[in-house]
C-alpha positions, 0 to 999 in steps of 0.5 A, a space after each residue: 327833653 330835660 329831666 324832672 330834676 333838671 326842670 326842678 333846678 331850672 325852676 329853683 334858679 328862676 324863682 323871682 324874689 317877688 315875695 320880698 314885695 309882699 313882706 314888710 318887717 313890722 315894728 316888733 312893739 306894735 305886733 308882739 303878743 297880738 295873737 296871745 291871750 296874755 295875762 295883761 289881756 286877761 285882766 281886761 276880760 276878768 273880774 278883779 277877784 277872778 284875775 287874782 285867783 288866776 294869778 295864784 294858780 299861775 304863780 303859786 301852782 294852786 289848783 283851779 276850780 271849775 268855777 274859775 275855769 268857766 269864767 276864764 273860758 268865757 273870757 277866752 271865747 270872747 277874746 278869740 271870737 272878737 279876733 275872728 276865731 272859729 275853732 279851738 283846740 287843746 295843743 299838746 306835745 305827745 311822745 312823737 316829738 311833734 305837736 298835736 291838735 284836734 279842732 272843735 268849733 265854738 258853734 253848737 245848735 241850741 234846743 230851738 235849732 238856733 246856732 250859738 257860740 259855746 265854750 265852757 270851763 269843762 272844754 277849756 280844762 279837759 279834752 279826750 284824744 285817743 291815747 292808744 294812737 300815740 306812742 305810749 310804750 305799752 301804757 295804752 293798748 289799742 283797746 285802751 283808747 282813753 286819754 286826757 289833755 288838761 289845760 296848762 294855765 302857766 302857758 298862755 293860749 294863742 291864736 294860730 292863723 293860716 290861710 284856711 282860718 284861725 284856731 284858738 290853741 290851748 297848751 295842755 298836758 296829755 295823760 293816760 286814763 290811768 294817770 301816766 304822762 304821755 307827753 313832754 310837758 307834764 314831766 317837764 312841769 314836774 322837773 321844773 317844780 323839783 328844781 324850784 323847790 331845791 334851788 329855793 331852799 339852797 338860795 335861802 342860805 344867802 337871801 331869805 327873800 327868795 321864795 321861788 326859782 325859775 329855770 330860764 331857757 333860750 333855744 337857738 334853732 339851726 335849720 337848712 332851707 331847700 327850694 320846694 322843687 328840689 325837695 320834691 325831686 329827692 325821695 330820700 329827702 321827702 321820706 327821711 329828711 336827709 340825702 341818702 345818696 349824693 355827690 359832694 359839691 366841689 364848693 361846700 363850706 371850706 372857704 368859710 364864706 357863708 357864716 354871718 354873710 349877707 343873707 340872700 334876699 329870698 331867704 331874708 324875705 322868709 325870715 322877715 315873714 317868720 319873725 312877724 308871725 312869731 312875734 304875733 304869737 309872743 315868740 321873742 325872736 331877736 337874732 337871725 343869721 347865716 350859719 356855717 354850711 351853705 343854705 344853713 341858717 339860725 334864729 334865736 329868741 330872748 330867754 324865757 321861763 323854761 316851760 314857755 320857751 319850750 312851748 314857743 320852740 315847738 310852735 316855732 318849728 310848726 311856724 317855720 314849716 308853714 311860712 317856708 311853703 309860702 316862699 317855695 322853700 322846705 325847712 330841713 330840721 334834720 340834724 344832718 341833712 347833707 354829709 360832709 358839712 355842718 349839721 344843725 343843733 338846738 343850743 339850749 342856754 339854761 340858767 336859774 333866776 330867783 323871784 328877786 331877779 338874781 341870776 344864780 349862775 351870774 358871778 357877783 362882785 362881793 365874796 358873799 355873792 360869789 359864794 352863792 354863785 359858786 354854790 349853784 355853779 359847782 352843784 351844776 357841774 357835780 350834777 352833770 358829772 354824776 349823771 353824764 350818761 343820763 344827759 347823753 341819753 337825753 339827746 340820743 336819736 338816730 338823726 343826732 348820731 349823724 351829727 355828734 362828733 364832727 363839723 362843730 357839733 360836740 362829741 358823744 363824750 359829755 364834758 364841761 367847758 368853763 374857760 381858763 379863768 373859772 377853771 383856775 378859780 375852782 383850782 384855787 378854791 379846791 387847794 386853799 386852806 381856811 382858818 378854823 375860826 371864822 367870825 364874819 363874811 370878811 374873814 371867810 376869805 382870809 387864808 384863801 385866794 380871794 375870788 376876783 370880780 368876774 365879768 359876764 364874759 369870763 370864758 372863751 367859747 368851745 364849740 367842741 364842748 357839749 356842755 359849756 359855761 358861757 358867762 351867766 348860763 350853761 349852754 347844752 350844745 349837744 341837743 339836736 335841731 329836730 328834738 323837743 328840748 323838753 327831754 334834755 331839760 327834764 333831765 338837766 333840771 332833775 339832776 340839778 334838783 337832786 344834787 341841790 337836795 344832797 348839797 343842802 343835806 350835807 351842809 345842814 349836817 355840818 351846821 348842826 355839828 357847829 360849823 359856821 354856815 359859810 364855812 360849811 358851804 365852802 367845805 362842801 363846795 370844795 369837796 364837790 370840786 374835787 369829786 367832779 374834776 374829771 368832767 371838766 375839759 378845756 381842750 379839743 373835744 374832737 381829738 383822738 387824744 381826748 377820747 383816750 384821756 376821757 376813758 382814763 378819767 372814767 367818762 363814757 363815750 357811748 356812740 350808739 343811741 340804743 346803748 345810750 338809752 339803757 341808762 333810762 332804765 338803770 335802777 338808780 335812775 328809776 329811783 331818782 325820777 320817782 323820788 323827785 315825782 317826775 316819772 314813775 317806774 312805768 313811765 320811765 320804762 315806757 319812754 325807753 321803749 318809745 325812744 328805741 322804737 323811734 330809732 329802729 323805725 327811722 332806720 327801717 324807713 331809710 333802708 326801704 328808701 335806699 332799696 327802692 332808689 337802687 332797684 327802681 332808679 339807679 340800676 334800671 338806668 345803668 342797664 339802659 346805658 349798658 344796652 346802649 354800649 352793647 348795641 354800639 359794640 355790635 354795630 362796630 363789630 358788624 362793620 368789621 372793625 378790629 377789637 381795639 375800636 370797641 375795647 373801651 366800651 366793653 371795659 365800661 360795660 364790665 365795670 358798670 355791670 360789676 358795681 350795678 350787680 354789687 349794688 343790687 346784691 347788697 340791697 338784697 342782703 340788706 333786705 334779708 338783714 332787715 328780716 333777721 332784725 325784725 325777728 327780734 321781739 325785744 325792742 332793745 335787741 331790735 334797735 341794736 340789730 338795725 344799728 349793727 346789722 342793717 345800717 352798715 349796708 347803707 355805706 356799702 351800697 353808697 360805696 358802689 354808687 360812688 364808684 359808678 359816679 367815678 366812672 361817670 365822671 371819668 368817661 363823661 357819659 352822655 346819658 343825662 338820666 344816669 348822670 343826674 341820678 348819680 350826681 345828686 347834690 
């Protein structure tokens, strides 16, 4: 009789690609935004005055009245019910890292006992989930349950459709009864507002018609697919998202034949289905392809306004999970589900776009335009240099720690790759002399090397760089595949906003003293180029030489999450976030607490799974096989055969016993280490204890399991159950 794992393998191999017949790639223009209550659709349901007032709320950030909310609620209800929607929910992003929703029916009985469909402005604008049941970092206790979700009108409502029905989802922020944010969206909106104000003020040095600057974001999403039957055969995958035990496959990614290869037909059916549903929800998916590791893939959308892009990415991850089940797949979004091959990231491509349509990080063709480009380009570099540790903390997590620094993932050392052309230009600008008297823009460039025309693709690509300039945007490659991109984008927009504010202050001081504007701009740019030079690196981020050089440059190399997170509660960063109105001190400290808790709890789960697999699965079958060998030895002895006839069996029993006992000993030691770690009352100390005391046992236990694998391999054991357990792939 075949074992459960062998049955799972047979099922996975034998699955027909019948889903391909059910999935048809639909024309994007015919379905895009079908399930979204877009601005264009709102216009058809609202009066002209109401529509105009709504646009002011969305575009200018003005407060909306409850009268406006009532009118929009009626329009939204009419549209949703016409699309056969029965329920609505406030869709929000708590600090769990996932999304949350509580469904309410449009149905209500009236005074006469008749059923009516009701949805008011109050229900649209505000709901009350239980704040104490979500991570709050001490902001809300169990007996302090009240919290509020509040509508975000800048992100359109949408209909999420499942086999069980359709639900109107209203994107919202989530705040406590006392007003602190308990989600990712609220501080993101504040960070976006901060960078808008700071960037607009600086952009007006060059163009007075600029009245708004939007942060733009494109999120590339990497993921793995595994057949559902194989997923359910692995308790470690089910509970932790990654394989804690496993034998490396003889063929991994070493032939580099999977990347951009022909997409397997069954996977393509999944991708087509995913794209169709994503397009209906207004998610502009454009790219799909095989990634480097076997069974690894990527999808990527067009660039969008940053708040919407992050909402869409969170929604996309939900959708990926739902659609995968239809095709008998499980999506793995863990950063490193399998050791020895590439992990998955979520590359965040970030830029700044003016209301006049100018990309502030796109090189221009005139000295004036290039001066504007250099202003925002160099300020971003300076911001990253000044706050590299904060940016590192923004992508820190237990799962991302496994990925950073190997297999095409950037290292934990934050550096910026510019490409040789731009690096040389900054060197030229830094070293050039400028005439004291500047009469006009043309003369500005007299006496320094003229900045040449720059093409969009003016840089090479560097996969080992965590923060790289890629032509007209910066790509933050260090973000993990399972992460909510809001956290790193809150930090990036905050530090850039802060830097632009400082830049304007310095430039205005020089102008006030009589320096011409353009020369003042160039003087400060040159100063920043010199001050931030240490963060620029064009080489191999994986090399040992870089780690040594980075240390000499004064750059941090913080490899563990608990220590990386310390920067959140440094006094200067508490002041930074509070000054920009993004986090209060209490909110910053709460997030630090939540991230530490998340870290040690994930390690706690992994330790428990390892202990359970070792004691309930691996050790018992080892004992069974030992007993079989012992019975064999007894039989040979009873026959009167010499010791040489069964010496190999005795040797096997001894070797198996040695490693089995060591596995069980280490599992017990790990359990005791967990007890010691849990004795820490301080969350930071608890996280560090799990990282430094408990986690090392994982590798020790795996070492002895690998030794058993070697014994199995050398002796070709006939016991399928043990072979199956030890040769997990």
